[in-house]
C-alpha positions as CSV (number, residue, x, y, z in Angstrom):
1,M,90.9,32.6,112.0
2,S,91.7,31.8,108.4
3,T,90.4,34.9,106.7
4,L,91.0,38.7,106.5
5,A,87.4,39.4,105.6
6,G,86.5,42.9,107.0
7,K,90.0,43.6,108.4
8,T,91.8,46.8,107.6
9,L,95.3,46.6,106.3
10,V,97.7,49.5,105.8
11,I,100.5,48.4,103.4
12,T,103.5,50.6,102.5
13,G,104.9,50.4,99.1
14,A,101.7,48.6,97.8
15,S,101.6,50.1,94.3
16,R,103.5,47.2,92.8
17,G,105.5,44.1,93.6
18,I,105.3,42.2,96.9
19,G,103.2,44.9,98.6
20,L,100.5,44.8,95.9
21,A,100.6,41.0,96.0
22,I,99.9,40.9,99.7
23,A,97.1,43.4,99.1
24,L,95.5,41.4,96.4
25,R,95.6,38.3,98.5
26,A,93.9,40.1,101.3
27,A,91.4,41.5,98.8
28,E,90.3,38.1,97.9
29,D,88.9,37.7,101.4
30,G,87.1,41.0,101.3
31,A,89.6,43.0,103.3
32,N,90.0,46.9,103.3
33,I,93.4,48.0,102.1
34,A,95.1,51.4,102.5
35,I,97.7,51.7,99.9
36,L,100.6,54.0,101.0
37,A,103.0,54.9,98.2
38,K,104.5,57.9,96.3
39,T,103.7,56.8,92.8
40,V,100.6,58.5,91.3
41,E,101.8,58.7,87.7
42,A,103.0,55.7,85.6
43,N,106.7,55.2,85.2
44,P,108.0,52.9,82.3
45,K,110.6,51.4,84.6
46,L,108.2,51.1,87.6
47,P,104.8,50.0,86.5
48,G,101.8,50.6,88.8
49,T,100.5,53.6,90.8
50,I,98.4,53.9,93.9
51,H,95.4,54.3,91.7
52,T,96.0,51.3,89.5
53,A,96.6,49.3,92.7
54,A,93.3,50.4,94.1
55,K,91.5,49.4,91.0
56,E,93.0,45.9,91.1
57,I,92.2,45.5,94.8
58,E,88.5,46.4,94.2
59,E,88.3,44.1,91.3
60,R,89.6,41.2,93.6
61,G,86.7,42.0,96.0
62,G,88.4,44.3,98.5
63,K,87.9,47.9,99.4
64,A,90.8,50.3,98.7
65,L,92.0,53.7,99.8
66,A,94.8,55.2,97.7
67,V,97.0,57.4,99.9
68,K,99.9,59.4,98.3
69,C,102.4,59.1,101.1
70,D,106.2,59.4,101.5
71,V,107.1,57.1,104.3
72,R,110.0,59.5,105.1
73,N,107.6,62.3,106.0
74,E,106.3,62.2,109.5
75,E,103.3,64.4,108.8
76,E,102.2,62.4,105.8
77,V,102.6,59.0,107.7
78,A,100.5,60.3,110.6
79,A,97.8,61.7,108.2
80,A,97.8,58.4,106.3
81,M,97.1,56.2,109.4
82,K,94.3,58.6,110.5
83,A,92.8,58.5,107.0
84,A,92.8,54.8,107.0
85,A,91.3,54.5,110.5
86,E,88.6,57.1,109.6
87,R,87.6,55.5,106.3
88,F,87.5,51.9,107.5
89,G,86.7,52.3,111.3
90,G,90.2,51.3,112.6
91,I,93.4,49.5,111.6
92,D,94.0,45.8,112.2
93,V,97.3,45.2,110.2
94,L,100.3,47.2,109.3
95,V,102.6,45.8,106.6
96,N,105.9,47.6,106.3
97,N,106.9,46.6,102.8
98,A,108.4,49.9,101.4
99,S,112.2,49.5,100.9
100,A,115.1,51.0,99.1
101,I,118.2,49.1,97.8
102,N,121.6,50.0,96.8
103,L,124.5,47.3,97.0
104,S,127.4,49.7,96.6
105,P,130.3,49.1,99.0
106,T,131.3,51.6,101.6
107,L,133.7,53.7,99.4
108,D,131.4,53.8,96.5
109,I,128.0,54.7,98.0
110,D,127.2,58.4,98.2
111,M,125.6,59.6,101.4
112,K,122.4,60.7,99.7
113,R,121.8,57.0,98.8
114,Y,122.9,55.9,102.3
115,D,120.3,58.4,103.8
116,L,117.6,57.2,101.5
117,M,118.0,53.6,102.5
118,S,118.2,54.4,106.1
119,Q,115.1,56.5,106.0
120,V,112.9,54.3,103.8
121,N,113.8,51.1,105.6
122,G,114.6,51.3,109.3
123,R,113.3,54.8,110.1
124,A,110.0,54.4,108.1
125,T,109.3,51.1,109.7
126,F,109.8,52.5,113.1
127,M,107.6,55.6,112.3
128,C,104.8,53.8,110.6
129,A,104.5,51.5,113.5
130,K,104.6,54.4,116.0
131,Y,101.6,56.0,114.3
132,A,99.7,52.8,113.7
133,V,100.0,51.3,117.3
134,P,97.4,53.5,118.9
135,Y,94.9,52.2,116.3
136,L,96.1,48.6,116.5
137,K,95.7,48.6,120.2
138,A,91.9,48.8,119.6
139,A,91.9,45.9,117.2
140,S,90.8,42.4,118.0
141,N,93.8,40.6,116.3
142,P,96.4,43.2,115.6
143,H,99.5,42.5,113.6
144,I,102.6,44.4,112.3
145,L,104.5,42.5,109.6
146,N,107.9,43.8,108.5
147,L,109.3,42.6,105.1
148,S,112.8,42.2,106.5
149,P,115.3,39.3,107.0
150,P,116.4,37.4,110.0
151,L,119.2,39.0,111.9
152,N,122.3,37.1,110.6
153,L,125.7,38.4,111.8
154,N,127.7,36.4,109.3
155,P,130.2,39.1,108.0
156,R,129.6,38.2,104.4
157,W,126.3,40.2,104.5
158,F,128.2,43.3,105.8
159,A,131.5,43.1,103.8
160,N,130.2,44.0,100.4
161,N,127.1,46.1,101.0
162,L,127.2,47.4,104.5
163,A,124.8,50.3,104.0
164,Y,122.1,48.2,102.6
165,T,122.5,45.6,105.4
166,M,122.3,48.1,108.1
167,A,119.2,49.6,106.5
168,K,117.3,46.2,106.3
169,Y,118.5,45.0,109.7
170,G,117.1,48.2,111.1
171,M,113.7,46.9,110.1
172,S,114.4,43.6,111.7
173,M,115.4,45.2,114.9
174,C,112.0,46.8,115.0
175,T,110.6,43.4,115.0
176,L,112.9,42.2,117.7
177,G,112.1,45.1,119.9
178,M,108.5,45.9,119.2
179,S,107.4,42.4,119.6
180,A,108.6,42.5,123.2
181,E,107.4,46.1,123.8
182,F,103.9,45.6,122.6
183,K,103.4,42.0,123.6
184,K,101.3,43.3,126.6
185,D,99.0,45.0,124.1
186,G,98.4,41.8,122.2
187,I,100.0,43.2,119.1
188,A,102.0,40.7,117.0
189,V,105.2,41.9,115.5
190,N,106.9,39.6,112.9
191,S,109.2,39.7,110.0
192,L,108.8,37.8,106.6
193,W,111.6,37.2,104.1
194,P,111.7,35.1,100.9
195,E,113.9,32.1,100.6
196,T,114.7,33.0,96.9
197,G,114.8,36.0,94.8
198,I,111.3,37.4,93.9
199,A,110.3,38.8,90.6
200,T,110.1,42.5,91.3
201,A,111.1,45.8,89.7
202,A,114.2,45.9,91.9
203,V,115.4,42.5,90.5
204,M,114.6,43.6,86.9
205,N,116.3,46.9,87.1
206,L,119.2,46.3,89.5
207,L,120.0,42.7,89.8
208,G,120.2,41.2,86.3
209,G,116.9,41.7,84.3
210,E,115.1,38.9,82.6
211,V,117.9,36.4,83.3
212,A,117.7,37.1,87.0
213,I,113.9,37.0,86.9
214,Q,113.9,33.4,85.6
215,K,115.7,32.5,88.7
216,C,113.1,34.0,90.9
217,R,109.7,33.1,92.4
218,K,106.6,35.1,91.9
219,P,105.5,37.7,94.6
220,E,102.5,35.5,95.3
221,I,104.6,33.1,97.4
222,V,105.3,36.0,99.8
223,A,101.7,37.0,99.8
224,D,100.4,33.6,100.6
225,A,102.9,33.3,103.5
226,A,101.9,36.8,104.7
227,H,98.3,35.8,104.6
228,W,99.0,32.8,106.9
229,I,100.8,34.9,109.4
230,L,98.2,37.6,109.5
231,T,95.5,35.2,110.1
232,Q,97.1,33.7,113.3
233,K,96.3,34.7,116.7
234,S,98.4,37.8,117.6
235,T,99.0,36.7,121.1
236,E,100.5,33.4,120.0
237,V,102.7,34.2,117.0
238,T,105.0,37.1,117.6
239,G,108.7,38.0,117.5
240,K,109.3,35.5,114.6
241,F,111.5,35.9,111.6
242,F,109.6,33.8,109.1
243,I,110.9,32.5,105.7
244,D,108.1,32.3,103.0
245,S,108.7,28.7,101.9
246,E,109.0,27.5,105.6
247,V,105.6,29.2,106.4
248,L,103.9,27.4,103.5
249,N,105.5,24.1,104.3
250,N,104.3,24.3,107.8
251,A,100.9,25.3,106.5
252,G,100.8,22.1,104.5
253,V,101.8,23.4,101.1
254,N,104.7,21.3,100.1
255,D,104.8,21.8,96.3
256,L,106.1,25.3,95.5
257,A,106.8,24.7,91.8
258,H,103.9,26.9,90.7
259,Y,105.5,29.9,92.3
260,S,108.5,29.8,90.0
261,C,108.8,32.2,87.2
262,Q,110.6,29.7,85.0
263,P,109.4,26.2,86.2
264,G,112.3,23.8,86.5
265,S,115.0,26.5,86.6
266,E,117.5,26.7,89.5
267,L,116.5,29.4,91.9
268,M,118.7,32.0,93.4
269,R,118.9,32.2,97.2
270,D,118.0,35.6,98.5
271,F,120.2,38.0,100.5
272,F,120.9,37.3,104.2
273,L,120.3,33.6,104.1
274,D,123.4,31.5,104.4
275,P,124.0,28.7,101.8
276,V,122.1,25.5,102.4
277,K,123.7,22.0,102.2
278,Q,121.1,20.5,99.9
279,E,120.1,20.2,96.3
280,A,119.8,23.4,94.3
281,L,116.6,25.3,94.9
282,K,113.8,24.5,92.4
């Protein structure tokens, strides 16, 4: 399989950024995409809503269902999965992309922010999978893809931003556990993480603005890697912690320069990946 044509994807946090890029790549194949996100009105700092995303998806050749959904709310999540299945006749893929980030150290972070990250990252990933799996069991090539990092126990990732690390690793532990739990059902559960920073609103607003963006790659690199993963046989590719550049290299894409926001610039390595002993990323 090399296409998502006719497949139904439920993508959380798909009104912008990486989630939208994954949706648009699937739309090019003619996929159905349910967009689960909270944003229904434009925000100057967070461009994009579920409705603008739906319009872009349909312009690319896909079919879209815009669902206002707070992934922290169990009733809304259950209703969103049901709505997607009823609209498109089932669910083939769940992409857990929604995420919250705060890099404050232990003594500086307030518990409201801690709770938000815990709920939007680990808890929502668990809950969305819980309500999607009954539909995925009926699919011919079912996948769950979590946008979360490989589990790296190097203390450097815990020392400065413990709350965020715990929240993201909650998503990754869902991959570890659910890939084994649902293997008998033929459901693939994998994680995907970028090698470098990705040009998103989080980078723009929290990690350095335009200067940081120039050291990033475009969301399309993650989308192309996700497309490859989601078109593999679910019974053969599961329980993996993929890195976007490695996925594309293995798929025969060796020149990644066109993904850079500023061609030729040195790229910043993303969180949770230890330094590599090689030339600077470009």
